C-alpha positions as CSV (number, residue, x, y, z in Angstrom):
1,M,-0.4,10.7,13.3
2,I,-2.2,9.2,16.3
3,P,-1.2,12.1,18.8
4,A,-2.0,14.7,15.9
5,L,-5.2,13.0,15.5
6,I,-6.2,13.1,19.1
7,L,-5.4,16.8,19.3
8,Y,-7.2,17.8,16.3
9,L,-10.2,15.7,17.5
10,I,-10.1,17.4,21.1
11,R,-9.9,20.9,19.3
12,R,-12.8,19.8,16.9
13,F,-14.8,18.7,19.8
14,K,-14.9,22.2,21.5
15,R,-16.1,23.8,18.2
16,K,-19.3,24.6,16.9
17,S,-20.1,23.3,13.5
18,D,-21.1,25.9,10.7
19,P,-24.1,24.7,8.7
20,S,-23.9,24.8,4.7
21,K,-25.7,27.2,3.0
22,G,-27.0,28.6,0.0
23,S,-26.2,27.7,-3.8
24,E,-23.6,24.9,-2.9
25,T,-26.6,22.6,-1.6
26,L,-27.6,21.4,-5.2
27,N,-23.6,20.8,-6.1
28,K,-23.6,19.0,-2.9
29,L,-26.4,16.7,-3.9
30,A,-25.0,16.3,-7.2
31,L,-21.6,15.2,-5.9
32,K,-23.0,12.9,-3.4
33,L,-25.0,11.1,-6.0
34,K,-21.9,10.8,-8.2
35,S,-20.2,9.5,-5.6
36,V,-22.7,7.0,-4.3
37,L,-23.1,5.8,-7.9
38,F,-19.3,5.7,-8.3
39,F,-18.9,3.4,-5.3
40,A,-21.7,1.2,-6.5
41,V,-20.2,0.6,-9.6
42,I,-16.6,-0.1,-7.7
43,A,-18.4,-2.4,-5.3
44,C,-20.3,-4.2,-8.0
45,S,-17.1,-4.9,-9.8
46,F,-15.5,-6.7,-6.6
47,A,-18.8,-8.8,-6.3
48,F,-17.9,-10.5,-9.5
49,T,-14.0,-10.6,-9.0
50,S,-12.7,-13.0,-6.7
51,I,-9.7,-11.9,-4.2
52,S,-6.5,-13.0,-5.4
53,S,-4.4,-12.3,-2.2
54,S,-5.6,-11.1,1.3
55,K,-3.6,-9.7,4.4
56,A,-4.5,-8.5,7.7
57,L,-2.7,-6.7,10.5
58,K,-3.4,-5.7,14.1
59,Y,-1.5,-3.1,16.1
60,H,-1.4,-2.4,19.6
61,V,-1.4,1.6,20.4
62,V,0.8,1.9,23.4
63,K,1.4,4.8,25.5
64,N,3.5,4.9,28.7
65,N,3.8,1.0,28.6
66,E,0.1,1.0,28.5
67,V,-2.0,-0.5,25.4
68,I,-4.7,2.5,24.9
69,G,-6.1,1.1,21.6
70,T,-5.9,-1.1,18.4
71,I,-5.6,-0.5,15.1
72,K,-7.0,-3.2,12.7
73,I,-5.8,-3.0,9.0
74,S,-6.7,-5.2,5.9
75,K,-5.6,-5.4,2.3
76,N,-7.5,-7.3,-0.1
77,S,-6.2,-7.6,-3.8
78,F,-8.6,-8.4,-6.6
79,E,-7.4,-8.6,-10.5
80,D,-6.7,-5.1,-11.3
81,S,-7.6,-3.5,-7.7
82,I,-6.7,-3.2,-4.0
83,V,-9.1,-2.4,-1.2
84,Y,-7.4,-1.2,2.2
85,N,-9.8,-1.0,5.3
86,L,-8.5,0.2,8.5
87,E,-10.4,0.3,11.7
88,S,-9.2,2.0,15.0
89,N,-10.3,2.2,18.7
90,I,-8.4,4.4,21.2
91,K,-9.3,5.3,24.9
92,T,-6.9,7.9,26.5
93,K,-7.1,10.5,29.0
94,F,-5.9,14.0,28.4
95,L,-7.5,16.3,31.3
96,L,-10.6,14.4,30.1
97,K,-11.4,10.9,29.2
98,F,-11.6,10.5,25.4
99,N,-13.0,7.5,23.1
100,I,-11.9,8.2,19.5
101,T,-13.0,5.6,17.1
102,G,-12.2,5.8,12.9
103,K,-12.6,3.7,9.8
104,E,-10.7,4.4,6.7
105,K,-11.1,2.7,3.0
106,S,-8.8,3.3,0.4
107,I,-9.4,1.8,-3.1
108,Y,-6.9,1.7,-5.8
109,K,-7.3,0.6,-9.5
110,K,-4.5,-0.1,-11.9
111,G,-2.0,1.5,-9.1
112,L,-4.0,4.6,-9.1
113,L,-6.0,6.0,-5.8
114,V,-9.9,6.1,-6.8
115,Y,-11.3,6.3,-3.8
116,S,-10.4,7.3,-0.3
117,S,-12.8,7.7,2.9
118,V,-12.2,8.8,6.4
119,F,-14.8,8.5,9.1
120,R,-13.7,9.4,12.9
121,T,-15.5,9.9,15.9
122,L,-14.8,11.6,19.2
123,N,-17.0,10.2,22.4
124,N,-19.5,9.0,19.8
125,K,-20.0,12.5,18.1
126,T,-18.7,12.8,14.3
127,K,-15.8,14.9,14.0
128,V,-14.3,13.6,10.6
129,N,-16.3,12.6,7.7
130,H,-15.0,13.1,4.0
131,K,-14.7,11.3,0.9
132,I,-12.0,12.0,-2.1
133,I,-13.0,10.6,-5.3
134,F,-11.0,10.4,-8.9
135,Q,-13.4,11.2,-11.6
136,D,-12.7,12.9,-14.8
137,G,-9.2,13.0,-14.4
138,Q,-9.4,14.8,-11.2
139,Y,-9.6,14.3,-7.2
140,N,-13.0,15.9,-5.7
141,L,-13.1,15.9,-2.0
142,Q,-16.7,15.7,-0.6
143,S,-17.8,16.3,3.1
144,D,-20.5,18.1,5.0
145,E,-19.0,21.3,5.3
146,R,-17.5,21.8,1.5
147,L,-17.1,20.8,-1.9
148,E,-13.6,21.0,-3.2
149,T,-11.3,20.0,-6.2
150,L,-8.1,19.2,-5.0
151,N,-4.9,20.0,-6.8
152,F,-3.2,16.5,-7.6
153,N,-2.4,14.9,-10.9
154,V,-2.5,11.4,-9.5
155,I,-2.1,9.5,-6.3
156,K,-0.2,6.4,-6.4
157,Q,0.5,5.6,-2.5
158,N,-1.2,7.0,0.7
159,L,-0.1,6.6,4.2
160,I,-1.9,3.2,4.8
161,T,0.1,1.4,2.3
162,L,3.0,2.2,4.6
163,Y,1.9,-0.6,7.1
164,F,2.4,-3.2,4.3
165,D,5.0,-2.0,2.0
166,E,8.4,-0.3,2.8
167,P,8.4,3.2,0.9
168,L,11.7,2.4,-1.2
169,G,12.7,5.3,-3.1
170,I,9.4,7.3,-2.4
171,N,9.8,11.0,-1.2
172,T,5.9,11.8,-0.5
173,V,2.8,9.7,0.2
174,F,-0.9,11.2,0.5
175,C,-2.3,11.7,4.0
176,D,-6.0,11.3,3.9
177,N,-6.9,12.8,6.8
178,L,-4.9,16.2,6.2
179,K,-5.9,16.0,2.3
180,E,-2.5,16.8,1.4
181,M,1.0,15.2,0.2
182,V,3.3,14.7,3.1
183,T,7.2,14.1,3.0
184,V,8.7,10.6,3.6
185,N,12.4,10.9,4.6
186,A,14.6,7.8,4.7
187,L,16.7,7.7,8.0
188,G,18.8,4.5,7.3
189,G,18.5,1.2,8.9
190,G,14.9,0.5,7.9
191,K,13.6,3.6,9.3
192,Y,11.2,6.3,7.4
193,K,10.3,9.6,9.1
194,V,6.9,11.2,7.6
195,D,6.2,14.5,8.7
196,F,2.9,16.0,9.3
197,S,3.2,19.6,10.7
198,S,5.6,21.0,13.2
199,G,6.5,18.7,16.0
200,K,4.2,16.1,14.6
201,H,5.7,13.2,12.7
202,N,5.7,9.1,12.3
203,I,8.9,7.0,12.1
204,F,8.2,3.8,10.4
205,H,10.3,1.0,11.3
206,Y,10.9,-2.2,9.0
207,N,12.7,-5.3,8.6
208,N,13.0,-7.4,5.6
209,G,10.4,-5.0,4.3
210,K,7.8,-5.7,7.0
211,C,6.6,-2.9,8.9
212,I,7.8,-3.8,13.0
213,K,6.9,-0.6,14.8
214,V,5.7,2.6,14.1
215,E,6.4,6.0,16.6
216,A,4.0,8.3,16.6
217,V,5.5,11.7,18.2
218,S,4.0,14.8,18.9
219,T,4.7,17.9,20.9
220,L,2.6,17.0,24.0
221,F,3.1,13.1,24.2
222,N,4.1,10.0,22.1
223,V,2.7,6.6,21.3
224,T,3.8,3.5,19.7
225,L,2.3,1.0,17.4
226,I,3.4,-2.6,17.9
227,P,2.0,-5.2,15.6
228,V,0.2,-8.2,17.3
229,K,1.4,-11.6,16.2
230,S,-1.3,-13.6,14.8
């Protein structure tokens, strides 16, 4: 996913954003207010609930035997909820120099994804900023560009969970950045291929259920995520 992200942000960097117009303004304000209230309720529930377990991972992003960035991921478990946080910082050169940063959050409640956010910048300019909220039995996408109801009944696993748990018996996971389900194919030997689009995929490697390497492949170049021993 990392090469796809880099290429995607490069393309977005060259485009001009289209301002939102007209009748959607009130709907956007209403949805933003609902999302703020929803997140406040969730945050307050965590404030009064102790963490039952906590895990933290750190990966080096390696390209051509050179470390070009890091990815830090945490998993905090509460009574009936799990909160994942991801922070990435990547510096690379593809014709020009690019500094890509990202933050992601996923909240599960009783095994169901109820909140997801993705925020990414390219050379200090915001390129991706959206939230997905489960309310009233449906998933709503909120971004600066649009409001949309996503056609998913329930989401029980998204991409970030693969860094902590081997996807045994799982055929699809939700990709928060693409806002769609992507396929997971077991290759054998603890390897799983996650397809994003033509020529772009990740291969997750596991040993005894633990993710020990991620190969991120694109049509132009590849990178490898290697866990840093604590």
